[in-house]
N, C-alpha and C positions, 0 to 999 in steps of 0.2 A: 714266430708263433704260427704263421700260416702254414709253414712246412710241416710242423709237428701236428697241427690239426688235420691237415690233409692225410698224413700218414695214419693218424688215429682212425679217421673215418674209413679209410681204405681197409684197415685191419678189421674193423667191425663188419664191413661188407664181406670180407674174405671168410669170416666165421659164419655168416649167415648163408653164404653161397659158395661153399668149398669147391664145387665143381668148376666154378669160374676161375678159381685160384688154385689149381691142382698142384702146381709145382711148389715144393717146400722152400726152394730158394726165394721165390717171389713172396711167399708169406713172411719169411724172415726180413726181407728187404722192406716190407710195408709196415713192420712193427715200429711204433714210436721209439726213438732212441733218446737216452739221457744225455743232457748237456751240462758239463761242469762250468759254472760261472763264478766260482769262488777263487780269486787270486789276490792274495794279500802281500803287499810289500812289507819289508821288515819294520819300517817306521809305523805302519798301520797296526801291525801286531803289537808293537811296543806300547802304543796308545791304549789298545784294548787291555793289555796286561796291567798297565798302570791303573786303569779304571777298575779292574778286578782286585786291586790291592797287592799285586805282585811287585816286589822291589826290582826296579830296572835302572840302568844308567840314565842320567839326565841327558836329554838331547832333543833335537828338532830336525825335521826334514827341510831341505832347501832346494829351490829350482834353478838358482843361478849361483855363480861363485861369490857374488857380492852378498847374497842372502846367507850363504854358508859362513862367510866372514863375520857377519853380524851375529849369527847364532853362536859362533865360537867366542865372541867377545862377551855375549850375555852369560855364557856358562861360567866365565870367571876362573878358568884354569888353563894351564899350558900343557896339561896331559890330555890329549884329545885323540879321537879316532874319526876318520872320514870313511864312510861305507857306501859304496855304489848301490843304488836301489834298482837292481835288475832281477827279474824273476828267473833265477837260475842258480844252481848250486855250484860250489867251487869258485866263488868270486875271489877269494883270497889268493888263489893260484892262477887267476886269469890274466889276460893282457889286453890293454886298450889299443885301438888304432892310433892313438896319440903317442904310443911308445911307452906309456906308463905300465909298469909291472904290478899286477895285483889290484883288486877292487876293494880291498880293505887296508887302509894305510894309517899307521900310527904317526902322529905329528906333534909338534911341540910349541905351536903358537898359532894365533888367528891368521897370521900372514902365511904360514905353512898350509893352513886349511884353504885359503884363497888360491894358492898355487896348485895344490893337488886337485881341488874341485874344478879348476880350469881345464885340467887334463882328463876329467871324468865326465862332466855334464856335457851332453851333446855328442859324446864319442861312443864308439861301439866297443863293448866288452866281449871277448871270446873266452869261454870256459869249457870245461869238459862236457857240460850239459847243453850248451847252446849250439854246438856244431860250428863249422868254420864261418858261417854268416854272422854269428854273434848277435848281441842285442844292444840296442841303444840305451844309454843311461840318461834319463831325464831328471833324476833327482839324486841327491846324496843325503845320507843321515849323518849328522855331526853330533857326536856324543862325548861325554867325559870318559876318560880311560880309567877303568877299575883294575886293580891288581889282585887277581884271584889267588887264593891259597891252593885251591883245588877245583877242578872242573868235573861236573857230572852231566850226564845226558838224561833228559826227561821229556816224555811226550805222551799225549793221549791220542790214540789213533783208532780208526774203524778197521777191525780185523775181519776179513772175509771168512777165514777159517773158523774163527770163534763166533762168527755171526753177531758181532756186537763190538762195543768199545773195549780197548785194552790199554793198559799202561805199559810203555816201553821205557826202561831205565838202564843206566849203566854207569859204573865208576870210571869207565874210559871215555870221559867227555871230550868235547873238542870238535874239530872240523871234519874229522875222518871217521865218523860213526859208521858209514857204509863199509869201510875197510875193516873196522872192528867186527862188524856183524859177519863179514865173509871169512875172516881169518881166525876169529876167536868167538864163535857163537855162544860159548859158555859165559862170556862176559856180559851178555845181554839178558836182562830180566824182563819177563813178559808176564803181566798179571791181568787176567780177564776181569771185567767189571759187569756185575748184574745190572742191566739197564733199568730195572724196576726199583732197585735199592740204592744205586749209586755207589760211590767209593767210600768205604768205611775207614775209620781211623786205624783200626786193626790192620787192614790191608796196607795203608800208607806206612805205618810203622814197620811192617814186614818188608816192604820194598826198601825202606831206608836201611834196614839191617842187612839186606842182601847185597846192597851196593857199597857197604862198608862204612856207613856213617857212624860216628862215635855214639855211645849211649847218651851222652849229654845232648848232642844235636838231634838225634832221632826222636827223642822224647819231647823236644820243644814243640809248642803248639803251632809255631809258624810253619813247620814243615807240612802239617796237614791242612791247617786253616788258610795259610797265606799262599803256599806254593801249590800243593795238590788240590786242596779244596777249591781255590779260586779258579784254577784251570778247568776243573770238572764243572763248576757252575757256569763258566764261560762256554 
């Protein structure tokens, strides 16, 4: 706070006494800079989506292998997934310094959860986004494994070009959406949203149609109210 306040006061002085701050480079350096403080782990996002009414897999975060084991037992299924909670993309294809390949592992019992968590928690995961130094995994997210019939990609982002929010959607869902955007940009649907009106049901149904949802599915109220509507309200 002190640094930002100092920069702000200096910038005000520069505006009042421009001769004292003649060099443009100095003016730029004195302007207050934005700091991004929003970093959400997957388990945090899952909780927020659940609160907003979006259907998600049942699961909990754990800080120790023993906690992960207890979570797995509470879930009451042997179809489980252990996911390293590291702020980086490409976790599934990463590698831990423990020798474990991948930060997203499908397992088949609470004992498997215990063994995998032991090789994740407290260890460093290296992915294509972390650099060679990697990032330490302090938590895992243990959840039930769901068998999806088809995967879609859906997000609401702030688009600088459109100067407002936009929906990004694709029928090519999965872990390699960046690759899809680079190699098949026509497979990405982008829909600008009027910030004063919000997302309309007509827009939501149009997005559903563009990404190939069936008539039955796209007309279901859950697509707008539960998925799109809840994300927009959030």
